[in-house]
C-alpha positions as CSV (number, residue, x, y, z in Angstrom):
1,X,108.4,21.1,142.9
2,X,106.7,23.8,144.8
3,X,103.0,24.7,145.0
4,X,101.0,27.7,143.7
5,X,99.1,29.7,146.3
6,X,96.6,32.3,145.0
7,X,95.4,35.1,147.3
8,X,92.4,37.1,146.2
9,X,90.3,39.6,148.0
10,X,88.2,42.7,147.4
11,X,90.0,46.0,147.4
12,X,90.5,47.1,150.9
13,X,90.4,43.7,152.5
14,X,94.1,43.8,153.3
15,X,95.6,41.3,150.9
16,X,98.8,43.3,150.3
17,X,99.5,43.5,154.1
18,X,98.8,39.8,154.5
19,X,100.9,38.8,151.5
20,X,103.9,40.8,152.8
21,X,103.7,39.1,156.2
22,X,103.5,35.7,154.7
23,X,106.6,36.4,152.6
24,X,108.4,37.5,155.7
25,X,107.4,34.4,157.8
26,X,107.5,31.6,155.2
27,X,111.1,31.2,153.9
28,X,110.0,28.8,151.1
29,X,107.5,31.3,149.6
30,X,108.2,33.6,146.7
31,X,105.9,36.2,145.2
32,X,105.2,36.1,141.5
33,X,105.5,39.8,140.5
34,X,102.8,41.1,138.3
35,X,103.7,42.7,135.0
36,X,101.9,46.0,134.2
37,X,101.8,48.9,131.8
38,X,100.8,51.2,134.6
39,X,103.3,54.1,135.2
40,X,105.6,53.5,138.1
41,X,104.8,55.5,141.2
42,X,107.6,57.3,143.1
43,X,107.6,54.8,146.0
44,X,107.5,51.7,143.8
45,X,110.5,49.5,142.8
46,X,110.9,47.6,139.5
47,X,110.8,43.9,140.0
48,X,109.5,44.1,143.6
49,X,106.2,45.9,143.3
50,X,105.6,45.3,139.6
51,X,107.5,44.6,136.4
52,X,106.9,47.7,134.4
53,X,106.7,47.4,130.6
54,X,105.3,49.4,127.7
55,X,101.9,48.7,126.2
56,X,103.6,47.5,123.0
57,X,105.8,45.0,124.9
58,X,102.8,43.7,126.9
59,X,100.7,43.2,123.8
60,X,103.7,41.4,122.2
61,X,103.8,39.1,125.2
62,X,100.0,38.4,124.8
63,X,100.5,37.4,121.2
64,X,103.2,35.0,122.2
65,X,100.9,33.4,124.9
66,X,103.4,34.4,127.7
67,X,100.7,35.1,130.3
68,X,98.8,32.6,132.3
69,X,96.3,35.4,133.0
70,X,96.0,39.1,132.2
71,X,93.4,41.9,132.3
72,X,92.9,45.5,131.2
73,X,92.0,47.6,134.2
74,X,91.1,51.2,133.7
75,X,93.2,51.3,130.5
76,X,96.3,49.6,132.0
77,X,97.3,46.0,131.4
78,X,98.1,43.6,134.3
79,X,99.3,40.1,133.8
80,X,101.1,37.1,135.3
81,X,103.9,35.6,133.0
82,X,103.8,31.8,133.1
83,X,107.6,31.6,132.9
84,X,107.9,33.4,136.3
85,X,105.6,30.9,138.0
86,X,107.5,27.9,136.5
87,X,110.9,29.4,137.5
88,X,109.9,29.7,141.1
89,X,108.4,26.2,141.2
90,X,111.5,24.7,139.5
91,X,113.6,26.2,142.2
92,X,111.6,24.3,144.8
93,X,109.8,27.3,146.2
94,X,106.0,27.9,146.6
95,X,104.7,30.6,144.3
96,X,102.4,33.3,145.8
97,X,100.1,35.1,143.4
98,X,98.1,38.1,144.7
99,X,95.6,38.5,141.9
100,X,91.9,39.1,141.2
101,X,89.1,36.7,140.9
102,X,89.4,36.2,137.1
103,X,93.1,35.6,137.4
104,X,92.4,33.0,140.1
105,X,90.0,31.1,137.9
106,X,92.6,31.2,135.0
107,X,95.3,29.8,137.3
108,X,93.0,27.0,138.5
109,X,92.1,26.0,135.0
110,X,95.8,25.6,134.1
111,X,97.2,24.3,137.4
112,X,94.4,22.2,138.9
113,X,96.3,21.6,142.1
114,X,96.8,25.4,142.8
115,X,95.5,26.5,146.2
116,X,93.0,29.3,146.1
117,X,92.5,31.4,149.2
118,X,89.9,34.1,149.4
119,X,90.6,36.9,152.0
120,X,87.2,38.0,153.3
121,X,86.5,41.3,155.1
122,X,84.5,41.0,158.3
123,X,81.7,43.1,157.0
124,X,80.8,45.7,154.3
125,X,80.7,48.3,157.1
126,X,84.3,47.5,157.9
127,X,85.2,47.7,154.2
128,X,83.4,51.1,154.0
129,X,85.4,52.4,156.9
130,X,88.7,51.3,155.3
131,X,87.8,53.1,152.1
132,X,87.0,56.3,153.9
133,X,90.2,56.1,155.9
134,X,92.1,55.9,152.6
135,X,90.5,59.2,151.6
136,X,88.3,58.0,148.8
137,X,85.4,60.2,147.7
138,X,81.9,58.9,148.4
139,X,81.2,58.1,144.7
140,X,84.4,56.0,144.6
141,X,83.5,54.3,147.8
142,X,80.1,53.2,146.5
143,X,81.7,51.9,143.3
144,X,84.3,49.9,145.2
145,X,81.6,48.4,147.5
146,X,79.6,47.3,144.6
147,X,82.7,45.7,143.1
148,X,83.5,44.0,146.4
149,X,80.0,42.5,146.5
150,X,80.5,40.8,143.1
151,X,83.9,39.5,144.3
152,X,82.6,38.2,147.6
153,X,79.9,36.2,145.7
154,X,82.8,34.3,144.0
155,X,84.4,33.3,147.3
156,X,82.4,30.0,147.4
157,X,84.5,28.7,144.5
158,X,87.8,29.1,146.4
159,X,89.4,26.2,148.3
160,X,89.6,28.3,151.6
161,X,87.9,31.4,152.9
162,X,89.8,33.3,155.6
163,X,88.2,36.3,157.4
164,X,90.7,39.0,157.9
165,X,89.9,40.4,161.4
166,X,93.4,40.7,162.8
167,X,96.6,40.5,160.8
168,X,98.5,38.0,163.0
169,X,95.4,35.7,163.3
170,X,94.9,35.8,159.5
171,X,98.6,35.1,158.7
172,X,98.7,32.2,161.1
173,X,95.6,30.7,159.6
174,X,96.9,31.0,156.0
175,X,100.3,29.6,157.1
176,X,98.5,26.5,158.5
177,X,96.5,26.1,155.2
178,X,99.6,26.3,153.1
179,X,101.5,23.7,155.2
180,X,98.6,21.3,155.4
181,X,97.8,21.7,151.7
182,X,100.8,19.6,150.8
183,X,98.9,16.6,152.1
184,X,95.8,17.5,150.1
185,X,94.9,14.7,147.6
186,X,95.1,16.9,144.5
187,X,98.5,18.2,145.4
188,X,99.9,14.9,146.5
189,X,98.8,13.0,143.4
190,X,100.3,15.7,141.2
191,X,103.7,15.8,143.0
192,X,104.1,12.5,144.9
193,X,106.7,14.1,147.1
194,X,108.7,12.1,149.7
195,X,107.5,8.6,148.5
196,X,109.5,5.9,146.7
197,X,108.7,4.3,143.3
198,X,107.0,1.3,144.9
199,X,104.4,3.5,146.5
200,X,103.9,5.5,143.3
201,X,103.4,2.3,141.3
202,X,100.6,1.2,143.6
203,X,99.0,4.7,143.4
204,X,99.1,4.8,139.7
205,X,98.3,1.2,138.9
206,X,96.6,-0.4,141.9
207,X,92.9,-0.8,142.3
208,X,90.9,0.3,145.3
209,X,88.3,-2.4,146.0
210,X,86.3,-0.1,148.2
211,X,85.8,2.9,146.0
212,X,86.1,1.3,142.6
213,X,83.4,-1.4,142.9
């Protein structure tokens, strides 16, 4: 059974670039593609960038409780179908979700062992420069910076915070976190990978005289 890795960051922090590099370099990692009602852009591919559905279809999926998390952003729905996560995990792969703060919280509430990684910009000045380089108007830059401040305040609730200064440095740091996470207590107790039944029986039924007295 694979693990769930959630990558969240303010707009402009570089999460898409980092996610693509991680998928290139970690063979056991698959991205959970977000389902959206947003119109497909010319350079986007169905099933790779997003799963594109109608508003009616999306709302029908909501009624059937098919999403582990979803949100309405500027009039368009975005959501993560729980079946897509489970399919990747059952194949033995780790599932990568690139989602917002609210989505990360929802995932953690359902999958307590999920690994939450917050990608932090080096500074607001750097974030401002990235927005300007993308051609955003001053008004939009201010709005995005205010939104970023609110998201940064939530970083303390994530398992790890990685400052995205240089792409290769960031990717290597997150790769190390993903690999080491499989030895984290919450993940190990949930999955109990690579141990025999005699060890599992002790874990589940044995008493620790040091911590339980």
